[in-house]
C-alpha positions as CSV (number, residue, x, y, z in Angstrom):
1,M,-141.4,266.3,119.6
2,K,-137.8,266.3,120.6
3,R,-137.0,268.2,117.5
4,L,-140.2,270.0,117.5
5,L,-139.2,272.1,120.6
6,T,-135.6,272.5,119.6
7,L,-136.9,273.9,116.4
8,L,-138.0,277.0,118.3
9,L,-134.4,277.8,119.3
10,V,-133.5,278.4,115.7
11,I,-135.8,281.3,115.3
12,G,-133.2,284.0,115.5
13,L,-130.2,282.3,114.1
14,A,-130.0,283.9,110.8
15,V,-131.2,287.4,111.3
16,P,-128.4,289.7,110.3
17,V,-130.4,292.8,111.2
18,L,-130.8,291.5,114.8
19,A,-127.1,291.0,115.4
20,Q,-125.9,292.7,118.6
21,D,-123.1,295.2,118.5
22,G,-120.4,294.6,121.0
23,G,-121.1,297.9,122.7
24,E,-124.8,297.3,123.1
25,E,-126.6,295.5,126.0
26,R,-127.4,291.9,125.1
27,R,-131.1,291.6,124.3
28,P,-133.2,288.6,123.2
29,V,-134.5,288.5,119.7
30,R,-138.2,289.6,119.3
31,I,-140.4,286.9,117.8
32,D,-143.6,287.8,115.9
33,R,-146.0,285.4,117.7
34,N,-149.0,286.3,115.5
35,H,-147.2,284.8,112.5
36,S,-145.3,282.0,114.1
37,T,-146.3,278.4,114.5
38,L,-145.1,275.6,116.8
39,G,-146.7,272.6,115.3
40,F,-146.4,268.9,114.6
41,R,-147.6,266.1,112.3
42,I,-148.1,262.4,113.1
43,P,-149.4,259.6,110.9
44,I,-152.6,257.6,111.8
45,I,-154.3,254.4,110.6
46,Y,-151.4,252.8,108.9
47,G,-150.3,256.1,107.4
48,L,-153.5,256.6,105.5
49,G,-154.0,259.9,107.3
50,T,-152.2,262.6,109.3
51,I,-153.1,264.5,112.4
52,T,-151.7,268.0,112.6
53,G,-151.6,270.0,115.7
54,K,-149.9,273.0,117.4
55,F,-149.2,274.5,120.8
56,T,-150.7,277.9,121.5
57,D,-148.8,278.7,124.8
58,W,-145.1,278.8,124.5
59,S,-142.1,281.1,125.1
60,V,-138.7,281.4,123.4
61,E,-135.7,283.3,124.8
62,L,-133.2,283.7,122.0
63,Y,-129.9,285.6,122.1
64,W,-128.3,285.9,118.7
65,D,-124.8,287.1,117.8
66,A,-124.5,287.1,114.0
67,D,-120.7,287.5,114.2
68,D,-120.1,284.7,116.7
69,L,-122.6,281.8,117.0
70,E,-120.9,280.8,120.2
71,N,-122.6,283.8,121.8
72,S,-126.0,282.6,120.6
73,T,-128.3,280.6,122.9
74,V,-132.0,279.6,122.8
75,T,-134.3,278.4,125.5
76,V,-137.8,277.1,124.7
77,E,-140.7,276.3,127.1
78,I,-144.0,274.8,125.9
79,Q,-147.1,274.4,128.0
80,A,-148.3,270.9,127.1
81,T,-151.9,271.6,128.0
82,S,-152.1,274.1,125.2
83,V,-152.0,271.4,122.5
84,D,-154.6,272.0,119.8
85,T,-155.5,269.6,117.0
86,G,-158.9,271.2,116.3
87,I,-161.0,268.5,118.0
88,E,-161.8,269.1,121.6
89,N,-162.3,265.4,122.6
90,R,-159.0,264.4,121.0
91,D,-157.1,267.2,122.7
92,A,-158.5,266.1,126.0
93,D,-157.3,262.6,125.3
94,I,-153.8,263.9,124.3
95,R,-153.6,265.8,127.6
96,S,-154.4,262.7,129.6
97,E,-151.9,260.4,131.3
98,R,-152.0,258.2,128.2
99,I,-150.1,260.7,126.1
100,F,-148.8,264.1,127.5
101,N,-149.8,263.5,131.1
102,V,-150.0,267.3,131.6
103,E,-150.8,267.0,135.3
104,S,-147.4,265.4,136.0
105,H,-145.4,266.9,133.2
106,P,-146.9,270.3,132.3
107,T,-144.0,271.6,130.2
108,I,-141.9,270.6,127.3
109,T,-138.5,272.3,127.1
110,F,-135.4,272.7,125.0
111,E,-132.1,274.4,125.9
112,S,-129.4,274.8,123.4
113,S,-125.8,273.9,124.0
114,S,-124.3,274.9,120.6
115,I,-125.3,276.4,117.3
116,S,-123.3,275.9,114.1
117,G,-123.5,276.4,110.4
118,G,-124.8,279.2,108.3
119,P,-125.6,281.4,106.5
120,A,-128.9,279.7,105.6
121,E,-128.7,276.3,107.2
122,F,-127.8,275.6,110.8
123,E,-127.5,272.8,113.4
124,V,-128.8,273.5,116.9
125,A,-127.7,271.0,119.5
126,G,-129.2,270.9,123.0
127,T,-131.3,269.1,125.6
128,F,-134.9,268.3,124.8
129,T,-137.2,267.3,127.7
130,L,-140.6,265.6,127.2
131,L,-142.6,263.7,129.8
132,G,-139.7,264.1,132.2
133,V,-137.2,262.4,129.9
134,S,-134.3,264.5,128.7
135,K,-132.3,263.6,125.6
136,E,-129.5,265.3,123.6
137,V,-130.8,266.2,120.1
138,T,-129.7,268.2,117.1
139,L,-132.2,270.2,115.1
140,N,-131.9,271.2,111.5
141,L,-132.7,274.8,110.9
142,A,-133.4,276.6,107.6
143,V,-133.5,280.4,107.5
144,N,-135.1,282.6,104.8
145,T,-135.2,286.4,104.8
146,Y,-137.4,288.8,102.8
147,A,-136.7,292.6,102.8
148,D,-139.9,294.5,101.9
149,P,-139.0,297.3,99.5
150,A,-142.2,299.1,100.3
151,D,-141.7,299.6,104.1
152,G,-138.1,298.6,104.6
153,Y,-138.9,295.9,107.1
154,V,-136.9,292.7,107.0
155,W,-138.8,289.5,107.7
156,T,-136.9,286.3,108.7
157,A,-138.5,282.8,108.9
158,F,-136.8,280.1,110.9
159,R,-138.1,276.7,110.0
160,V,-137.1,273.7,112.1
161,Y,-136.9,270.2,110.6
162,H,-136.8,267.3,113.1
163,K,-138.4,263.9,113.5
164,L,-138.6,262.0,116.8
165,D,-139.8,258.7,118.1
166,R,-142.4,259.3,120.8
167,T,-141.6,256.0,122.4
168,D,-138.1,257.2,123.3
169,Y,-139.9,259.5,125.8
170,G,-142.1,256.9,127.3
171,M,-145.1,257.8,125.1
172,T,-146.1,254.2,124.4
173,W,-149.9,254.3,124.2
174,K,-151.4,252.0,121.5
175,H,-154.9,251.6,120.2
176,G,-156.7,248.6,121.7
177,S,-157.6,247.0,118.4
178,V,-155.8,248.8,115.7
179,D,-152.0,248.3,115.9
180,F,-150.9,251.3,113.9
181,F,-153.8,253.6,114.7
182,V,-151.2,256.3,115.9
183,G,-147.7,256.3,114.5
184,D,-144.6,256.5,116.6
185,E,-142.7,259.1,114.5
186,I,-143.6,262.8,115.1
187,E,-142.5,265.4,112.6
188,T,-142.1,269.1,113.6
189,D,-144.0,271.8,111.7
190,I,-142.3,274.8,113.2
191,V,-141.9,278.2,111.7
192,L,-140.8,281.2,113.7
193,I,-141.0,284.7,112.2
194,T,-139.0,287.8,113.3
195,R,-139.4,291.3,112.0
């Protein structure tokens, strides 16, 4: 998850069309929420299967300066209670104190400290907070752009690659009888689209 959240920050990192001119007021990049996903994958039952999930309630504030990445920042906030794996009983269990403990820790956050690289691959460093535990992380960001010749729109996809160990954040629940029922490594599945 620590990379999962930071993954959001990279959404606007490679959008040349969204660069701010020095004379314009600084404005955040607009994200197409209808086509963006903030998701994750985690292995189960000795790696025989995989649970996939996503968060449906999140916000990203991204400022992007294509000419000077030092002027680019990203802040991400995820509402932990919005986790959705497609199975209601499992989601309720994930929200419980055994895993996300949403009553005590309702949000998951990421705040960037630096962005480097380009033009298609970036590293986004910052502070990721999960279950009240904050750690410095670096996310790998890949950026792909498609210019639609029919309507002139430019679509940019920001995909975040990161793996984290859930136990680093105090998420230590284990199945009572199956040792590797739920894996420790969480992989982000994050794609943010701008248009």
